[in-house]
Structure formats: structure tokens, C-alpha cells
N, C-alpha and C positions, 0 to 999 in steps of 0.2 A: 196214043190210045193205050188203054190198059189191056189186061189179059182176062178172058173169061174161061171158066172151067166148070166141071161138075165134081161134086163131092163123092168119094167112094163109099160113103157111109151106107151101111145096110139099112134098108127100110126107108130111105129118104125119098120124098116125093119128087117128081120131075122138076117142079118149080123151086122148092126149097133147097134142092141139091146144087143150085147154081152158085158159083163163087166168082168174085171179081177182084183183081189186083190192079190198083192204080198205076199209071206210068212210073217207071223206075228212074227216070232221068230228071226228077225234080231236084232243084238246088235251093238251098236256103242260106242266106248270108250268115256266116259265123258258125254254121253247122258242118262238121266234117263228114258226118254220115247221115243220109236220109233214106229211110227204109219204108217202102210201101207195104201196107198190111192188107191181108185178104179179108174182104167183107162178103157177107152172104145175102141172098135174096130171101125175103120172108114169105114169099108166095104172092105178095102184092106190091111190095116196094123193096128197093135196095137199101141196106144200111149205109150210113154215110162213110165215104172214103176217109182214111186217116193215115198219118205218117208218124213214124217214130224217129226221133233225131238224137244225135250225140253232138256235143259241143267241141269246137276247135279250141286251141290254146287262146287264152285271153277272153274267152266267152263262157257263159253258163247257159244251160237250157232254160228257155222261158216257157213257152207253151209247147206241150208235147202230146203225142197221140191224138192229134186233131188234124183237120183238113189243111190248116195253115199254121204249122208250127213255127216257133221262133227260137233263135239263140241271141243272147244279149251280151254286149261288151261289159266287162267287169267295171264297177264303179270306182270312185276315188279310194285309194289306199287298200285296194283288193287286187288279187291275182288268181289266175287259174292256169296251171302249168301242164295239164295233160291234154293230149289229143284224143278224140273219141271219148269224151267225158260225159258221164251221166249227171254230173253235178248241176244242181238247180240253184246254186249260189256260189260265189267266189270266196276264196280264203282271205281273211283279213291280214294285213301287214302287222308286224309286232308294234307294240306301243312306241310312239315317237318316230316311226318309219312312215314314209309317204311315197305315193306314186306321183309321177309327173307326166301328163299327157292323157289324151282321151281315146287313143286308138288301141286296138287289141294288142299290138306290139308293145304297148306301154304297160301291159297287165298280164303278160304270158309267162312270167317267171318270178320266183321269190326275190331274185336280185333286182327286180324293178322297184322294189321297196327300198327306200334309202333314208338314212338318218343324217342330219346335218350337224357337224361339229364345228364350233367356232374356233378361231385361231387360238393356239395355246392349249387345245384339248384334242384328244384322239379317242378312237374306239379301241379299247384294250382287248376285248374278246369278241369273237363272232356272236352276233345276236344280242349283245349288250343293248339295253334300252336307254342308257345314258352315256355321255362322253366323259372321259377321265382327264384329270390334269396330266400334262406331259411330264411333270416333275422337274426339279432343278437340274440345270445342265442340258436341257433339251428344249426344242421348239417345234412348232407345227403350224402350218397355214390352215385356214378354214378348209373344210373338206366335206364331201358327200360320200358316205360309205354304204355300199349295198348290203342288204340283209344277207347274212351268211359269211360276210367278209370281215376282216379286221382292219383297223386304221394303222397309220404309220406316223412316226415322229423322227426327228433328226437330232443327233448329239452335237453339242457345240464343239468347235475345234479349239486347239491351243489350251485345253484345260479350262476354258472359260465356262461361265454358267449363266443361267437365267433365273428369273423369279419362279418359273415352273408352271405357270398357268396364265391363261387369258392374254390381255394386251401386252404383257411383259414377256411373252414367250411365243409370239406369233410370226416371227421372222428371224433370219440369221443374224441381223443386226442387233437383236435383243441379247445375243451372247456377249458377255463381258466379264468384268471383275466385280468383286464385292468391296465396297468402301465401308469400313467399320468406324463408327464413332460412338464411344461409350458402349452402352449395351444395345445400340441400334446398328442396323446395317442397311446400306443403300446399294441396290443393284445397278451397276453402270453398264450402259450399252456400248458396244464396240463401234457403232455407226451413229452419226448424228441424225436426229430427226429433222426433216424439212417439211413437216406437214402442218405447221402452224401451232402445234401443241407446245406448251411450256417445256423447256428442257434445261437441264443442268449439265454443263460440260466440265469434266474433270480430266486433267492431263496427268498421266503417270508415265514417266520417262518420255518416250517419243510418241506415245499413243494418247489420243484424246478420247475419252469415254463420255 
């Protein structure tokens, strides 16, 4: 049950001075705070009970200041990182960043937004919206990078090199030597491919590329 009281207002009639506060133990899914508001008696009827809510992380306020308020989980590619938030909508991820999952925990931080970089590419700076070539002499596997973070890549050993991007720089085996012929050059892997793709094997000394 709620609480009844009278208003201290000077000149209020006995009936219109009555006040009522709804029960304070109401809970609403996704709302971190639910506050019951005081309503008054008009002299013939009570005004409708209503609640004010604030959203938990991963939610935004849906209906507010009504008898049955709501808080709603953020939608795809959006997040809400504050507790006790008044936000009525969630923040969008940066371009090319996406969220994965439908629960509030999948939308409660900017880091829930992730960008996908194919092998041979990496995220050079935090919050970049496109992935960059790793560059000759480096390689990187495909990766998911959280918004606000930077990607990584690995330098080849033994002074070897790679083509510097994409399929020719997505694993350690892509590191190798350069075979020059005329004004052309051929990047040779240090490991044989056994994935069914066409391959040219070149032996230099005791090493087959």
C-alpha cells in the first residue's frame, strides 16, 4: 500500500489537501531507479499514480512518468553505458562497428561495438572506421577490435617480408623472400600452402618458398 498525507498548503480544503504516494517497492525490468510520485485528490477523484524511472546500463527509458513505465534494451549497433540514465535512446556505434547479441550486457559499453578486420589488415588508430594494410614485412590474422581500442600486427622474422596486405599477409607463413625477375617481383612464402590453392615453390639454398 502507498502512503496518504495532507498538504501543508495554507487555504487548502480538507478534501483537496489530501496526497497519496504509490508503493515505493515497485520494480521495472531494465530500470535501475523507480521513484513513486505524489498525486493529489481533486475533491472528487484521485489523480492517476505515476512513476519516474532511470535506465540501467544497456537500456534506455521507454515510457516514463506513467503508471507502468518501461526501460528498453538497446537495439543493434547501439549502447548505453551509464547507470541511472535519463536517456530515451541509446548511442550509436561508430560507422562500420557492430554489436553482437540481444541482451543488455551486449550493449552496456562502447567496447561492445566492434569492427572486423580481414587478415592482412589491422586497426591503426583507436576509433578508426576502416582497417589499414599491415604493410610489407608484417602480417595479421583476421580480428575483431572493440571501439576505443587499436589493432595489432606482427613483424616477420629473419628479415623476411610479405606483400603487406590481404591474403598475402594474413599468417606467419606469408613471410618470405622477394624473387625479382626483370622489373617484376614475386613475394615468396616461407611455408607451403596445403589448402588446394595454386602454388609456386621456389628453393633458395636449403629453404623452399
